[in-house]
PLY file of the C-alpha trace (Angstrom):
ply
format ascii 1.0
element vertex 296
property float x
property float y
property float z
element edge 295
property int vertex1
property int vertex2
end_header
109.83 92.13 70.35
110.68 94.41 73.27
109.15 94.56 76.76
110.39 96.83 79.50
110.28 96.05 83.22
107.21 98.24 83.71
105.34 96.11 81.15
106.35 92.88 82.90
105.44 94.12 86.38
102.09 95.43 85.15
101.29 92.10 83.50
102.04 90.17 86.70
100.00 92.63 88.78
97.05 92.02 86.45
97.41 88.26 86.86
97.79 88.47 90.64
94.63 90.58 91.02
92.63 88.95 88.21
91.68 92.37 86.87
93.19 94.99 84.57
91.68 97.73 86.75
93.12 96.34 90.00
96.42 95.49 88.33
96.74 99.06 87.11
96.02 100.38 90.61
98.67 98.10 92.14
101.14 99.35 89.52
100.23 102.97 90.39
99.05 103.47 86.82
95.85 104.84 85.33
93.51 102.35 83.66
93.91 103.92 80.17
97.72 103.78 80.48
97.64 100.17 81.65
95.26 99.18 78.85
97.48 100.89 76.29
100.57 99.07 77.57
98.74 95.74 77.48
97.55 96.36 73.92
101.10 97.30 72.96
102.45 94.01 74.30
99.79 92.04 72.43
100.40 94.01 69.23
104.16 93.35 69.41
103.51 89.63 69.88
100.73 89.49 67.32
98.53 87.40 69.62
96.43 87.90 72.77
97.88 87.49 76.26
94.61 87.56 78.18
91.06 86.35 77.78
88.49 88.77 79.21
85.41 87.39 80.93
82.74 88.40 83.42
84.84 86.95 86.26
87.97 88.84 85.27
90.92 87.91 83.09
92.74 84.65 82.47
95.96 84.01 80.60
96.14 82.47 77.16
98.93 79.91 76.51
101.05 82.82 75.26
100.24 84.74 78.43
101.32 81.75 80.54
104.69 81.72 78.79
105.16 85.46 79.26
104.18 85.23 82.95
106.71 82.45 83.54
109.57 84.40 82.03
108.47 87.68 83.59
108.68 86.11 87.05
112.15 84.73 86.26
113.41 88.08 84.95
111.99 90.15 87.80
113.07 87.58 90.36
116.64 87.72 89.04
116.61 91.51 89.25
115.37 91.35 92.84
118.14 88.90 93.71
120.70 91.18 92.09
119.38 94.10 94.10
119.48 91.98 97.25
123.11 91.02 96.65
124.07 94.62 95.91
122.06 95.74 98.93
124.34 93.67 101.14
127.09 96.13 100.24
125.02 99.28 100.78
124.76 100.54 104.33
121.17 101.22 105.32
119.58 99.45 102.34
117.14 96.71 103.32
116.89 93.41 101.48
113.41 91.82 101.40
112.78 88.07 101.52
109.36 86.71 100.54
108.38 83.75 102.75
105.08 81.85 102.36
104.04 79.52 105.15
101.13 77.58 106.58
99.21 78.64 109.70
100.93 76.38 112.21
104.43 77.42 111.18
103.52 81.12 111.15
101.97 81.11 114.62
103.79 78.34 116.47
107.27 77.79 115.05
108.43 80.85 113.09
108.01 83.85 115.45
111.02 83.09 117.65
113.29 82.07 114.77
112.30 85.03 112.59
112.64 87.42 115.53
116.22 86.29 116.21
117.08 86.46 112.51
115.77 90.02 112.17
117.63 91.04 115.30
120.89 89.75 113.84
120.21 91.13 110.33
119.07 94.75 110.77
119.11 95.42 107.02
116.63 92.68 106.15
112.84 92.69 105.86
110.75 89.51 105.65
107.42 89.54 103.82
105.51 86.60 105.36
102.26 85.40 103.85
99.98 82.70 105.29
98.96 80.26 102.57
98.01 76.62 102.11
100.94 74.34 101.32
99.72 73.70 97.77
99.68 77.45 97.08
103.14 77.84 98.60
104.59 75.10 96.39
103.21 76.86 93.31
104.53 80.24 94.49
108.06 78.94 95.09
108.10 77.02 91.79
107.16 80.22 89.92
109.52 82.39 92.00
106.68 84.44 93.51
108.06 83.39 96.90
111.71 82.64 97.56
111.23 80.33 100.57
108.22 78.32 101.75
107.19 76.26 104.75
104.95 73.38 103.66
103.51 70.12 104.91
105.11 66.93 103.66
101.61 65.75 102.73
101.68 67.78 99.50
103.63 67.10 96.33
106.51 69.54 95.94
107.87 68.51 92.54
111.42 69.67 91.83
111.71 71.88 94.90
114.55 71.30 97.33
113.39 70.66 100.90
114.88 70.58 104.40
113.15 69.42 107.62
111.80 72.22 109.81
109.40 71.00 112.52
106.78 68.39 113.41
103.27 69.81 113.68
100.76 67.66 115.57
97.10 68.69 115.52
94.95 67.78 118.52
91.30 68.01 119.51
90.49 70.09 122.58
87.30 69.93 124.66
86.10 71.39 127.94
86.72 69.17 130.97
82.96 68.54 131.26
82.52 67.35 127.66
81.42 63.78 127.02
84.68 63.25 125.08
86.93 64.52 127.87
88.00 61.06 129.03
88.92 59.84 125.53
92.61 59.61 124.69
92.30 59.50 120.90
89.56 60.06 118.36
89.17 60.16 114.60
87.84 63.32 113.00
84.98 61.22 111.62
83.95 60.52 115.26
83.35 64.23 115.96
82.69 65.72 112.56
79.01 66.29 113.42
79.84 68.33 116.55
80.04 72.13 116.67
83.45 73.79 116.61
85.22 77.03 117.43
87.46 77.80 114.44
89.85 80.27 112.93
88.85 82.82 110.29
87.68 81.21 107.06
90.71 82.57 105.16
93.14 80.77 107.48
95.28 78.17 105.68
94.78 75.70 108.53
91.02 76.17 108.48
90.92 75.44 104.75
93.01 72.30 105.37
90.66 71.09 108.11
87.61 71.82 105.97
89.00 69.58 103.23
89.70 66.78 105.70
86.21 67.05 107.19
84.60 66.75 103.76
86.68 63.64 103.12
85.35 62.31 106.43
81.83 62.83 105.10
80.62 66.03 106.76
81.28 69.77 106.58
82.44 71.28 109.89
79.90 73.42 111.73
81.23 76.52 113.52
79.55 78.40 116.33
82.01 81.26 115.83
85.41 82.04 114.35
88.32 83.80 116.02
91.80 84.94 115.02
94.10 83.06 117.42
94.58 79.59 118.87
94.52 81.06 122.38
91.03 82.42 121.69
89.89 78.98 120.53
91.29 77.43 123.74
89.56 80.05 125.89
86.14 79.48 124.30
86.50 75.70 124.38
87.35 75.92 128.09
84.01 77.67 128.64
82.16 74.82 126.91
81.31 76.72 123.73
82.37 73.91 121.38
85.28 71.75 120.25
88.52 72.98 118.72
91.38 71.62 116.65
94.71 73.32 117.31
98.43 72.50 117.19
99.61 70.59 120.27
102.06 73.41 120.99
99.19 75.90 121.27
97.20 73.59 123.56
100.20 73.19 125.87
100.93 76.91 125.89
97.40 77.96 126.84
97.41 79.06 130.46
93.99 77.64 131.15
95.02 74.11 130.21
93.56 72.77 133.46
90.14 73.74 132.09
90.49 71.93 128.77
91.22 68.37 127.78
93.63 67.54 124.98
92.71 64.49 122.89
94.93 63.00 120.21
93.68 62.85 116.62
94.27 59.34 115.30
94.03 60.43 111.66
97.37 60.09 109.86
97.10 63.61 108.40
96.99 65.14 111.92
100.76 64.71 112.37
102.67 66.59 109.70
106.35 67.08 109.02
106.87 70.72 108.07
109.49 71.31 105.39
111.45 74.35 104.26
111.26 74.48 100.47
113.13 76.47 97.84
113.93 76.21 94.13
117.72 76.14 94.40
119.63 76.76 97.62
122.86 77.40 95.72
121.16 80.06 93.60
119.94 82.06 96.59
121.39 85.30 97.87
123.67 85.21 100.90
120.89 86.64 103.09
118.35 84.04 101.91
120.81 81.24 102.61
121.39 82.66 106.09
117.64 82.59 106.78
117.33 78.97 105.62
120.31 78.02 107.78
118.81 79.75 110.84
115.40 78.12 110.30
116.96 74.65 110.12
119.04 75.36 113.21
116.11 76.78 115.18
114.42 73.37 115.45
117.62 71.54 116.45
0 1
1 2
2 3
3 4
4 5
5 6
6 7
7 8
8 9
9 10
10 11
11 12
12 13
13 14
14 15
15 16
16 17
17 18
18 19
19 20
20 21
21 22
22 23
23 24
24 25
25 26
26 27
27 28
28 29
29 30
30 31
31 32
32 33
33 34
34 35
35 36
36 37
37 38
38 39
39 40
40 41
41 42
42 43
43 44
44 45
45 46
46 47
47 48
48 49
49 50
50 51
51 52
52 53
53 54
54 55
55 56
56 57
57 58
58 59
59 60
60 61
61 62
62 63
63 64
64 65
65 66
66 67
67 68
68 69
69 70
70 71
71 72
72 73
73 74
74 75
75 76
76 77
77 78
78 79
79 80
80 81
81 82
82 83
83 84
84 85
85 86
86 87
87 88
88 89
89 90
90 91
91 92
92 93
93 94
94 95
95 96
96 97
97 98
98 99
99 100
100 101
101 102
102 103
103 104
104 105
105 106
106 107
107 108
108 109
109 110
110 111
111 112
112 113
113 114
114 115
115 116
116 117
117 118
118 119
119 120
120 121
121 122
122 123
123 124
124 125
125 126
126 127
127 128
128 129
129 130
130 131
131 132
132 133
133 134
134 135
135 136
136 137
137 138
138 139
139 140
140 141
141 142
142 143
143 144
144 145
145 146
146 147
147 148
148 149
149 150
150 151
151 152
152 153
153 154
154 155
155 156
156 157
157 158
158 159
159 160
160 161
161 162
162 163
163 164
164 165
165 166
166 167
167 168
168 169
169 170
170 171
171 172
172 173
173 174
174 175
175 176
176 177
177 178
178 179
179 180
180 181
181 182
182 183
183 184
184 185
185 186
186 187
187 188
188 189
189 190
190 191
191 192
192 193
193 194
194 195
195 196
196 197
197 198
198 199
199 200
200 201
201 202
202 203
203 204
204 205
205 206
206 207
207 208
208 209
209 210
210 211
211 212
212 213
213 214
214 215
215 216
216 217
217 218
218 219
219 220
220 221
221 222
222 223
223 224
224 225
225 226
226 227
227 228
228 229
229 230
230 231
231 232
232 233
233 234
234 235
235 236
236 237
237 238
238 239
239 240
240 241
241 242
242 243
243 244
244 245
245 246
246 247
247 248
248 249
249 250
250 251
251 252
252 253
253 254
254 255
255 256
256 257
257 258
258 259
259 260
260 261
261 262
262 263
263 264
264 265
265 266
266 267
267 268
268 269
269 270
270 271
271 272
272 273
273 274
274 275
275 276
276 277
277 278
278 279
279 280
280 281
281 282
282 283
283 284
284 285
285 286
286 287
287 288
288 289
289 290
290 291
291 292
292 293
293 294
294 295
């Protein structure tokens, strides 16, 4: 039973895209070549790795086992290359960091900027994801470091405190809620909101909380930044839910009112998570150390 690294990378590309066609494209391989390699892997094992359906492909139990070990093998090779890269002038090491919306927009930019300034031979691949997705990615070594909310289970991952993220409701100064100091989401869930893009991790989190409060959120429009939400709310276009740091930073704060969210989930401790700090490369450890120090 022999698999080369090209086989393993192709298999993971297929799983990540949910399609043999798209996996082949990501691997810079023709579809016939990719199909032949996949058949070869299944023939060597004597059992199928994937189940084909109208919605794409899914792994069999054998495929799950192969995917797990493929991620470990390729992850170890990447770490080896990263360690060796530390000794090669001009070679850039790449760290994969998954994080939620608040950390990416409010807490990470300054810390990551300083780290990149001090480590010119490092690249950081940041992806915005929900905390549950990040936990899964770090557990399977898809991501090396994650920033998650303490509200999610993180299993065997090691964690370190990073920041406190407090979500607040913002209204225009003329809104009927403007004089309130605190509200529950259930008190305003039937109002119209200005929100982030639907693929935002924070927007998905708020949508789940709204459904638990008994009502889907209604959006008049969606924008890409917290500052844009604040600007539209100031004009009376609707309500918004943003991190307290974003509400304070907005220059037009005099035109909006910031109201505390009394729901327990609105205040979250953000955690840095990793599989094994001792098993990380020197550069990855340096990033974790800088992130912990940036909030102190």
